[in-house]
C-alpha positions, 0 to 999 in steps of 0.5 A: 351224506355217509361220507360227511358223517365219517369226515366230520368225526375224523376232523374232531378226532384229529384236533382232540389233542388241541393246538400246540402249547407254543400256539396258545402262548403266542396267541395269548401274547398277541392279544394281551400286548395289543390290549396293553398297547391300546391303553398306553397311548395317553402320554400321561401314562405311556410306558416304553416297555410292555413285553414281559420277556426279560432283557437278554442281559437280565440276571433272570432271563431264561435262555431256554424254550419257554414251552419246554424248559429243562428241569431246574435244580431240585432239592435231592430229598424232595426229588425222591417223591417225583420218582416214587410216591405212596409206593407207586413209581413216578413218571419216567420223563422226570428222569429223562428230560433235560436238566438245568444246572442253575435257575440264573442266567449264566451269562448275565455278568458279561454285560455288566457296566465296565465288565470285560468283554472277554470272559475270564472264569478266574476273574470275579465279576465287577461293575466299574464306575457305577453311576446314577445312570448305570444304576437305573439301567442295571435296576431296570434290567435286573430288578425283580419288582420292576419285572413283576409290575410289567407282569401284573400289567400283562396278567390284567390284559390276559383276563380281559382277553377272556372277558372279550371272548365271552361276547364272541361267537363261541364253539359249543358241544354237548355239555361243553365243546364240540365232541364226538364219540364212538362205541362198539357194543357186543353181547355174546350170542346177540347183536353187535353194533357200532355207535357214532355220536357227534355234537357241535354248535355255537353260542353267543352272549348278547350285550343286553344279557340274552344268550343264543345257542345253536347245536347240531347233534347226530347219532348213527348206528351200524348193526352187525347182526340180523338184517345189518341195518344202519340208522341215523338221526340228526337234530338241530336245536336252538335257543334264545333266552332274554332276561327281563329282570335279574340279569337283564340289561347291558349294565349287568351283562357287561359288568365283568367286561367293563371291570376288566377293561378298567382294570387294564387301565388301572394296571397301566397307570400303576406301572407308569407311576411305579416307574416314577417310584422306581427312579426316586427310590433308586436315587434317594431311597425314599419309597412312596406312601400308598394311598389310604385303603390300598393294599400297597401293591404298587409299592416297592417291596424288596423282600430279603429273608422274609422281611421288607428291607430298607432301601438305600438311595444312590444319593445317600450312598454318596453322602456316606462316602463323602462323610467317610472321605471327610473323616479320612481327611480329618484323620490325616490332618490331625496326624499332621497337626500332631507332628507339627504340635510336637515340634512346637512343644519342643520349642515351648510354644504349646503345652503337652496338654495341647498335643494330648488333646489332639491325640485324643481327637485323633483316636476318636476320629479313627473310630468314626472312620471305621464306623463310616467304612462299615456303614458305607459297605453295608449300604452298598450291599443293600443297594445291590439287592435293591437293583436285583444284584447279588451282594457279593458282586464287586461294585465301584461307585462313580462319585462324579456328582460329589465334585461340587462338594470337594471344597478342600483343594487336595493339592493344598491338602497334600502340600500341608501334609508334606510341609508338616512331615518335612524334617529340618536339622543342621546336617548338611545333607538334610539342609540340601534336601530341605532347601529343594523341598521348600523351593518345590513346595513354594512353587506349587503354592503359586498355581493354587493362588491362581486357581482360587482367584479363578474360583472367586471370578466364577463365583462373581459371575454366579451371584446374579443367578443365586436369587439372593436378597439385596442384603444377602447379595451385598454381604456376599460381595463384601466377603468376597472383597475381603477374601480377595484382599487376603488372597493378594496379601498371601501372594505378597507373603509368598513372594517374600518367602521366595526372596528369603529362601533365595537369600538363604540358599545363596548364602548356603551356596556361596560360603564353603565353610559355615560357622555353627551360628550360620548353620543354625541361622540357615535352619531357622530361616528354613523353619520360618519359611516352612512355618509361614508357608504352612500358614499360607497353605492353611489360609488358602484352604480356608479361602478355597472352602469359602469360594467353592461352598458358594458355588454350589446351587440348588435347583428352584422349585417353582410351585406354591402350595395352592398350585402344587396341590391343584396339579397333584389332584389333577395329575396323580395316576394313583388318585385317578385309579382311586376315583375310578374305584368309587365308580366301580363300587357304585356299579357293584351296588347295582349288580347286587341290587339286580340280584334281588329281582325275580327271574323273568326270562323270555325263551324261544327254543326249537329243534329241527329233526330228521326221522327217528333212528332206524326209520331213515338213513338220510341225516339231512332229511329234516321234517316238520312233523318230527320238529318242534318249536317252543316260546314261553316265559320262565319265572322264578319268584324271589322268595329265598333272597337272604344271601342276596340281601346280605350281599346288597347291604354289604355292597352299600357299605362297600360303596360308602367305604370307597367314597370315604377312602377316596376322600382320604386319598385326596387328603393324603395327596394334599398332605404329601404335597404340602409336606414335601413342599415344606420340606423343600423350603426347610432344607433350602434354608438349612443348606444356606445355614450350613453354607455359612457355618462352613465358611465360619468354621474355615475361618475359625480353623485359620484363626486357631492355627494363626493363634497357635503359631503366634509367638505372643500366644499363651502356652496351653489350650491351642490343641483344643482350639484346633481340634474343635475347629477341625470338628466344626469343619467336618460337621459343617461339611457333612451337614451341607452335603446332607442338606443337599441330599435331603433337598434333592430327596424332597424335590424328587418326592414333590415332583413324583407326588404331584404326578408331573415327573416325566420318565424317559424310555431309559428310566431317567427323569426329564427335569422340567426346563420351563417354570410356571408363569407365576413361579415368582409369586409362588416362590415368594408366597411359599413360606407364608402359605406353608407356615402354621396359622396364627392364632387370631384370638385376642391376647390378654396383656399378660400374653395369655389367651382371653 
């Protein structure tokens, strides 16, 4: 037994330093990840990633040992207080430990999309062709908000590990954990002794509120003077306490555990919804609106310079980029028209005012071009911050999504610029070059005719899928026939121009010495060919716009307002959490009410003891006469309950507030869904209106140019007509793509706010492929259901309400 008394303290002493910090971290991870995984099995809030360790490619990935990281870079002035504080020297380890040169992962730029595989220190990191998928990928890897949401989920599980542990069998010692102590006592000219004390036990919290404790305590003394006696005494104590009023029952004892379990579920749902918000915000720049009564913890919060910075969606960047390009094309076209106008002015076909008006429009267009350029790059920098990238990183956007909105055939645009810049005069060398240039440009027009003819064929096949009304379909078919007729006319004109140019070229080649009149006639023929060819190119541009603008389609939204609201109320994850919060408040009311009760505890206690110290030397010789047993009741009267009374009343008010907040949350969900659905309908109408406006603007430009080229046209006013037509085309193009961006934003917001947006493992939206059974009736009733209710009161004959 003496050996046992020595062996146990040795075990305690050997573990006094505790386990290694790596062991604790790994145990915490194992338990927390298991809890999170258990709560992600429901497909409605399943998430692909629960590990809080950042991606190896992340900007904030830490490549150092997490349990022994090097010291990060410090402020030099503040670092002085680690070396010496209040006149006392600091720890030497602060100077001896390894130091890191940066808080940022030094290799994060190696894996950027489009980055060179061989690292070049002299080359600035850049992302080439950053598209929508790459933006999502980069954001998931580098977004600080995304990482924080995963950590919130982990931290909620970490809290739960302790709440579960409270109901496990736990080690216990005197005033805390198992312990041992050894003291040597010596008094001069008197006795000296060595005292060894040991305490160890277990405790168990029961689901109904009871608590069981069992503890062993041993005290052994070795006397080194006098008779050199050795004394030992051991006691095993146990206690069972079961509350009957305050603190009694499973609903009270298990409340903290229950709430922690529910908090993990809430955190998982919050993260699942955050993934939807993250996708929508990255694509459109539209952030979710927190439900009433929440702190907005699940909201995207990009803090730059201490302020919440506005988000910049990928679609909005594309919209600004396309506006910038449209403005650039407008500037180039105005420059070409000014060159053409100067020639017409010399011929007396237009006035000086017409040219001045075009020059004024050009100056304004250049100013807008510069503004759009600045706005694009400013938005691009904000978008980088949104993805967790530094703003000085070079990024090139992938504009593949803009291809359907390239209404202007750039081949025709280049032809127009070349024709406008073509110089024609009577010099022989210039005539040769002009003939060759005109023949080359004329040959390029023929393929453009075929391309536009193919566009009309494609459009004809798409009409049945456009879901147009019979009237709209008939109107579109009539316009297509007119465009095809005009296309055939232009093909005949191109053939005539080819013949005219061939005759002039033959005359020029067959005749050795041309008379001055023949030279001027040949130049006039080339100028006429150039003018008519320029007219063909411009008309083809209008026909190209008319065909391509009709080929852009919008994905349908198959929900009516009633169905959409019902789905949202059933599917919104944050609303599920808000519903759970009402029950949480109701349980807290019971907890507060229980604390008003008096304390009535049944106690069963006892001690098994050996002989008293120095009366025995066997630490296991337990004797009944030295032991005791107690059974009783502990009562505390509830006379001082002012604080508990206030807490109870506050819990009642809190419960009512939570009920009201949940009702407000439901109303907010209904409002969000109806607003976004109304937005979808409005933007769809706006898109169709802008589509028609662009067709009309293209026709207006053709007519303005044709009028300016007509010999019968009155001198004056042509520059203003062309300038206005160009402005209308530019505005219609910009408004059309803006309507598309707004429509997609509203559509994504709708699916997110309905709670039916499915995000795959890579963070992308899996668009629904099947519509609901009653989608047609929902679509037909959509506009009527969302319209403002009519006033059903009677109207007087004068139109006023009675």
